[in-house]
N, CA, C and O atoms as a MOPAC input file, in Angstrom:
PM7 MOZYME 1SCF
protein

 N    180.83700 1    25.32600 1  -124.05400 1
 C    179.60300 1    25.69800 1  -124.34600 1
 C    178.97500 1    24.94700 1  -125.11400 1
 O    179.67900 1    24.40100 1  -125.96400 1
 N    177.69400 1    24.66900 1  -125.13700 1
 C    176.70300 1    23.97600 1  -126.26100 1
 C    176.44300 1    24.94100 1  -127.62300 1
 O    175.88500 1    26.03800 1  -127.59600 1
 N    176.97000 1    24.28400 1  -128.79200 1
 C    176.61000 1    25.39900 1  -129.60200 1
 C    174.56200 1    25.48800 1  -130.24700 1
 O    173.71600 1    24.66500 1  -129.89800 1
 N    174.39200 1    26.25500 1  -130.84500 1
 C    172.83500 1    26.64900 1  -130.57100 1
 C    172.05700 1    25.58600 1  -131.77400 1
 O    170.84600 1    25.48200 1  -131.97000 1
 N    172.84900 1    25.07000 1  -132.27500 1
 C    172.63300 1    24.00200 1  -133.09400 1
 C    172.20000 1    22.51900 1  -132.22900 1
 O    171.13900 1    21.90000 1  -132.29200 1
 N    173.50600 1    22.19900 1  -131.36800 1
 C    173.04700 1    21.36300 1  -130.60200 1
 C    171.86300 1    21.21400 1  -129.50200 1
 O    171.46600 1    20.16800 1  -128.98900 1
 N    171.43200 1    22.46000 1  -129.29100 1
 C    170.66800 1    23.15300 1  -128.25700 1
 C    169.26400 1    22.62600 1  -128.93000 1
 O    168.54900 1    21.75500 1  -128.43200 1
 N    169.02200 1    23.29000 1  -130.09800 1
 C    168.28800 1    23.16700 1  -130.98000 1
 C    167.71400 1    21.94700 1  -131.32900 1
 O    166.50600 1    21.77400 1  -131.48900 1
 N    168.98700 1    20.70700 1  -131.50100 1
 C    168.61600 1    19.67900 1  -131.80300 1
 C    167.92000 1    18.74200 1  -130.43700 1
 O    167.09600 1    17.84000 1  -130.58300 1
 N    168.48700 1    19.22000 1  -129.10300 1
 C    167.93800 1    18.67900 1  -128.00500 1
 C    166.78800 1    19.16500 1  -127.89100 1
 O    165.93500 1    18.27900 1  -127.84400 1
 N    166.36700 1    20.24600 1  -127.82200 1
 C    164.89800 1    20.57000 1  -127.86300 1
 C    163.75700 1    19.68500 1  -128.82200 1
 O    162.68800 1    19.16100 1  -128.50800 1
 N    164.42800 1    19.76100 1  -130.02300 1
 C    163.26400 1    18.82400 1  -131.01900 1
 C    163.31600 1    17.68800 1  -130.55700 1
 O    162.20200 1    17.17800 1  -130.43700 1
 N    164.33800 1    16.93300 1  -130.17400 1
 C    164.18100 1    15.33200 1  -129.53800 1
 C    163.32900 1    15.24300 1  -128.66300 1
 O    162.45000 1    14.38900 1  -128.78200 1
 N    163.36300 1    16.20200 1  -127.42200 1
 C    162.22300 1    16.20000 1  -126.05600 1
 C    161.15400 1    16.59400 1  -126.51400 1
 O    160.22000 1    15.90200 1  -126.11000 1
 N    160.75900 1    17.67500 1  -127.41100 1
 C    159.27200 1    17.61400 1  -128.21900 1
 C    159.07000 1    16.49100 1  -128.96000 1
 O    157.84500 1    16.39700 1  -129.02700 1
 N    159.54800 1    15.60500 1  -129.54300 1
 C    159.57500 1    14.43700 1  -130.08600 1
 C    159.03500 1    13.46300 1  -129.35900 1
 O    158.07500 1    12.77800 1  -129.71100 1
 N    159.77100 1    13.35600 1  -128.09800 1
 C    159.78700 1    12.29400 1  -127.18100 1
 C    158.26800 1    12.63800 1  -126.43700 1
 O    157.39500 1    11.84800 1  -126.07800 1
 N    158.30600 1    13.84000 1  -126.37200 1
 C    156.80900 1    14.01100 1  -125.62000 1
 C    155.45800 1    13.49300 1  -126.37600 1
 O    154.57400 1    12.73900 1  -125.97000 1
 N    155.59200 1    14.06400 1  -127.43300 1
 C    154.65700 1    14.10200 1  -128.51800 1
 C    154.56000 1    12.50100 1  -128.73400 1
 O    153.45300 1    12.26600 1  -129.22000 1
 N    155.22100 1    11.44700 1  -128.57500 1
 C    155.39400 1     9.99800 1  -128.42700 1
 C    154.81400 1     9.58100 1  -127.35300 1
 O    154.06900 1     8.60300 1  -127.28900 1
 N    155.15700 1    10.37100 1  -126.37300 1
 C    154.37500 1     9.74800 1  -124.97700 1
 C    152.99700 1    10.10900 1  -125.22800 1
 O    152.18900 1     9.18400 1  -125.14500 1
 N    152.56500 1    11.23900 1  -125.51100 1
 C    151.01600 1    11.86100 1  -125.73000 1
 C    150.33200 1    10.93600 1  -126.59000 1
 O    149.19100 1    10.73400 1  -126.17600 1
 N    150.60100 1    10.32600 1  -127.59500 1
 C    150.01800 1     9.58000 1  -128.49400 1
 C    149.87000 1     8.30500 1  -128.06000 1
 O    148.86400 1     7.63900 1  -128.30700 1
 N    151.13800 1     7.76900 1  -127.19800 1
 C    150.80500 1     6.36100 1  -126.55900 1
 C    149.97400 1     6.49000 1  -125.45900 1
 O    149.47800 1     5.42700 1  -125.08800 1
 N    149.62700 1     7.64300 1  -124.72600 1
 C    148.50000 1     8.08000 1  -123.61300 1
 C    147.36700 1     8.03900 1  -124.19100 1
 O    146.42800 1     7.47800 1  -123.62500 1
 N    147.24100 1     8.52200 1  -125.22200 1
 C    146.02800 1     8.60700 1  -126.19900 1
 C    145.35000 1     7.52900 1  -126.65700 1
 O    144.14000 1     7.36300 1  -126.80800 1
 N    146.46200 1     6.66700 1  -126.90400 1
 C    145.85200 1     5.01700 1  -127.55100 1
 C    145.64100 1     4.33600 1  -126.37500 1
 O    144.76600 1     3.47100 1  -126.34100 1
 N    146.28700 1     4.58200 1  -125.43400 1
 C    146.06100 1     3.85900 1  -124.08100 1
 C    144.48700 1     4.12400 1  -123.70600 1
 O    143.63400 1     3.23900 1  -123.63500 1
 N    144.27300 1     5.54000 1  -123.47900 1
 C    142.95400 1     5.85400 1  -122.74700 1
 C    142.00000 1     5.30500 1  -123.69200 1
 O    141.00400 1     4.66300 1  -123.36100 1
 N    142.40900 1     5.63500 1  -125.11000 1
 C    141.00900 1     5.10200 1  -126.22300 1
 C    140.80700 1     3.70300 1  -125.93700 1
 O    139.66900 1     3.23600 1  -125.99500 1
 N    141.97700 1     2.86100 1  -125.58100 1
 C    141.72900 1     1.39200 1  -125.50900 1
 C    141.24100 1     0.92900 1  -123.88800 1
 O    141.11500 1    -0.23800 1  -123.51800 1
 N    141.09400 1     1.69400 1  -123.35800 1
 C    140.88800 1     1.45700 1  -121.95500 1
 C    139.27000 1     2.10300 1  -122.21000 1
 O    138.38000 1     1.30400 1  -121.91900 1
 N    138.93800 1     3.09100 1  -122.58300 1
 C    137.44400 1     3.84800 1  -122.66900 1
 C    136.48400 1     2.55100 1  -123.66700 1
 O    135.26100 1     2.42000 1  -123.63100 1
 N    137.16700 1     1.96700 1  -124.25400 1
 C    136.34500 1     0.96600 1  -125.49400 1
 C    136.04600 1     0.15700 1  -124.56900 1
 O    134.86000 1    -0.12600 1  -124.40000 1
 N    137.11700 1    -0.44300 1  -123.69600 1
 C    136.64100 1    -1.50700 1  -122.66900 1
 C    135.56300 1    -1.26400 1  -122.00200 1
 O    134.59500 1    -2.02300 1  -121.95500 1
 N    135.67900 1    -0.00400 1  -121.34700 1
 C    134.48800 1     0.49800 1  -120.38800 1
 C    132.90100 1     0.70500 1  -120.72500 1
 O    131.90900 1     0.36300 1  -120.08200 1
 N    133.01300 1     1.31100 1  -121.82600 1
 C    131.65500 1     1.21300 1  -122.39800 1
 C    130.89200 1    -0.04400 1  -122.98400 1
 O    131.26500 1    -0.75500 1  -123.91700 1
 N    129.79400 1    -0.15200 1  -122.26300 1
 C    129.18500 1    -1.44400 1  -122.69300 1
 C    128.39300 1    -1.20700 1  -124.20200 1
 O    128.03400 1    -0.16400 1  -124.74700 1
 N    128.28000 1    -2.67300 1  -124.64100 1
 C    127.68300 1    -2.73700 1  -126.00500 1
 C    126.24300 1    -2.16200 1  -126.01600 1
 O    125.48900 1    -2.51300 1  -125.10900 1
 N    125.80500 1    -1.31500 1  -126.95800 1
 C    124.28300 1    -1.25200 1  -127.09200 1
 C    123.41900 1    -2.68000 1  -127.33900 1
 O    122.30700 1    -2.59600 1  -126.81700 1
 N    123.64700 1    -3.89400 1  -127.97100 1
 C    123.04600 1    -4.69200 1  -128.01100 1
 C    123.77200 1    -5.85000 1  -127.49300 1
 O    124.99600 1    -5.76500 1  -127.59100 1
 N    123.30900 1    -6.89400 1  -126.97300 1
 C    123.63800 1    -8.35600 1  -126.11500 1
 C    124.48900 1    -9.10700 1  -127.32600 1
 O    125.59400 1    -9.64000 1  -127.22600 1
 N    123.65100 1    -8.99000 1  -128.49100 1
 C    124.32400 1   -10.05200 1  -129.41400 1
 C    124.55200 1    -9.15600 1  -130.71700 1
 O    124.09300 1    -8.01700 1  -130.81300 1
 N    125.26700 1    -9.75100 1  -131.65400 1
 C    126.16100 1    -9.46300 1  -132.34300 1
 C    125.52700 1    -9.82700 1  -133.65600 1
 O    126.33600 1   -10.19800 1  -134.50800 1
 N    124.48300 1    -9.80900 1  -133.95100 1
 C    123.48400 1   -10.31700 1  -134.75000 1
 C    123.80700 1    -9.36600 1  -136.38700 1
 O    123.88700 1    -9.79100 1  -137.54000 1
 N    123.92700 1    -8.00700 1  -135.84400 1
 C    124.05300 1    -7.13700 1  -137.07000 1
 C    125.34100 1    -7.15700 1  -137.67600 1
 O    126.32100 1    -6.83900 1  -137.00300 1
 N    125.45800 1    -7.50600 1  -138.91900 1
 C    126.50400 1    -7.92400 1  -139.67400 1
 C    127.49300 1    -6.41200 1  -139.61700 1
 O    128.71300 1    -6.35500 1  -139.46400 1
 N    126.77300 1    -5.55400 1  -139.74700 1
 C    127.83000 1    -4.08200 1  -139.85300 1
 C    128.14700 1    -3.61100 1  -138.55600 1
 O    129.11100 1    -2.86300 1  -138.39100 1
 N    127.57400 1    -3.90400 1  -137.81200 1
 C    128.13500 1    -3.79800 1  -136.32900 1
 C    129.36300 1    -4.73000 1  -136.04300 1
 O    130.40700 1    -4.29500 1  -135.55900 1
 N    129.20600 1    -5.76100 1  -136.30500 1
 C    130.47900 1    -6.78500 1  -136.39400 1
 C    131.27200 1    -6.34200 1  -136.93800 1
 O    132.25700 1    -6.05000 1  -136.25900 1
 N    131.33300 1    -6.01400 1  -138.52400 1
 C    132.53300 1    -5.31500 1  -139.37000 1
 C    133.14200 1    -4.36300 1  -138.82400 1
 O    134.35300 1    -4.14900 1  -138.88300 1
 N    132.05600 1    -3.53100 1  -138.07300 1
 C    132.70100 1    -2.33200 1  -137.48400 1
 C    133.76000 1    -2.40600 1  -136.24100 1
 O    134.68300 1    -1.61700 1  -136.04200 1
 N    133.40000 1    -3.56300 1  -135.43800 1
 C    134.41200 1    -3.76300 1  -134.26200 1
 C    135.34800 1    -4.37000 1  -134.68800 1
 O    136.43100 1    -4.06700 1  -134.18900 1
 N    135.33500 1    -5.54700 1  -135.85400 1
 C    136.75300 1    -6.01800 1  -136.42500 1
 C    137.56100 1    -4.92200 1  -137.29000 1
 O    138.74800 1    -5.06500 1  -137.58400 1
 N    136.88300 1    -3.96300 1  -137.61200 1
 C    137.83800 1    -2.64500 1  -138.11700 1
 C    138.44200 1    -2.10100 1  -137.38500 1
 O    139.66100 1    -2.06100 1  -137.55100 1
 N    137.83200 1    -1.44900 1  -136.25900 1
 C    138.50900 1    -0.74700 1  -135.23200 1
 C    139.36000 1    -1.46000 1  -134.42800 1
 O    140.24700 1    -0.82200 1  -133.86100 1
 N    139.27000 1    -2.91600 1  -134.21500 1
 C    140.38100 1    -3.63200 1  -133.61700 1
 C    141.45300 1    -3.87000 1  -134.59100 1
 O    142.58100 1    -3.75100 1  -134.11300 1
 N    141.39600 1    -4.14500 1  -135.70400 1
 C    142.45600 1    -4.16500 1  -136.60800 1
 C    143.11900 1    -2.89900 1  -136.84900 1
 O    144.29400 1    -2.91800 1  -137.21700 1
 N    142.49600 1    -1.78300 1  -136.68400 1
 C    143.24300 1    -0.34300 1  -136.84400 1
 C    144.24000 1     0.07900 1  -135.67000 1
 O    145.33800 1     0.62700 1  -135.76100 1
 N    143.27200 1    -0.49400 1  -134.11700 1
 C    144.10300 1    -0.32700 1  -133.18200 1
 C    145.34800 1    -0.79300 1  -132.91400 1
 O    146.27400 1    -0.24600 1  -132.31600 1
 N    145.24200 1    -2.28400 1  -133.62100 1
 C    146.38400 1    -3.19200 1  -133.80000 1
 C    147.73700 1    -2.57600 1  -134.53300 1
 O    148.92300 1    -2.56900 1  -134.20300 1
 N    146.91500 1    -1.99000 1  -135.83500 1
 C    148.46200 1    -1.80700 1  -136.49300 1
 C    148.86400 1    -0.26200 1  -136.12000 1
 O    149.88300 1     0.18200 1  -136.64700 1
 N    148.02300 1     0.68000 1  -135.13100 1
 C    148.47100 1     1.77900 1  -134.62000 1
 C    149.47000 1     1.38000 1  -133.79800 1
 O    150.61000 1     1.80800 1  -133.98100 1
 N    149.19300 1     0.54500 1  -132.82500 1
 C    149.87800 1     0.05600 1  -131.89700 1
 C    151.06100 1    -0.41900 1  -132.02100 1
 O    151.84400 1    -0.33900 1  -131.07500 1
 N    151.39600 1    -0.96400 1  -133.12700 1
 C    152.41900 1    -1.84500 1  -133.69800 1
 C    153.42400 1    -0.74000 1  -134.52000 1
 O    154.56900 1    -1.01100 1  -134.88000 1
 N    152.81800 1     0.41600 1  -134.71100 1
 C    153.84000 1     1.34900 1  -135.24400 1
 C    155.23500 1     2.00100 1  -134.65600 1
 O    156.25100 1     2.33100 1  -135.26800 1
 N    154.95700 1     2.06200 1  -133.40000 1
 C    155.86300 1     2.53900 1  -132.70000 1
 C    157.10800 1     1.72800 1  -132.64000 1
 O    158.06600 1     2.11700 1  -131.97200 1

């Protein structure tokens, strides 16, 4: 018979595994959506827009490497 502590530890681990899976799924969906949305302009002349894209890409790269 398993102790309540062991059952609780298993339940916590399962929740963490599921939470990690959901986080990965959300990141994947975000990246996919980003690839599907066309840009508003054909040129990247606006330096603020270019900076925003670079910042988003950098942030997504950092988040994906945290796992």
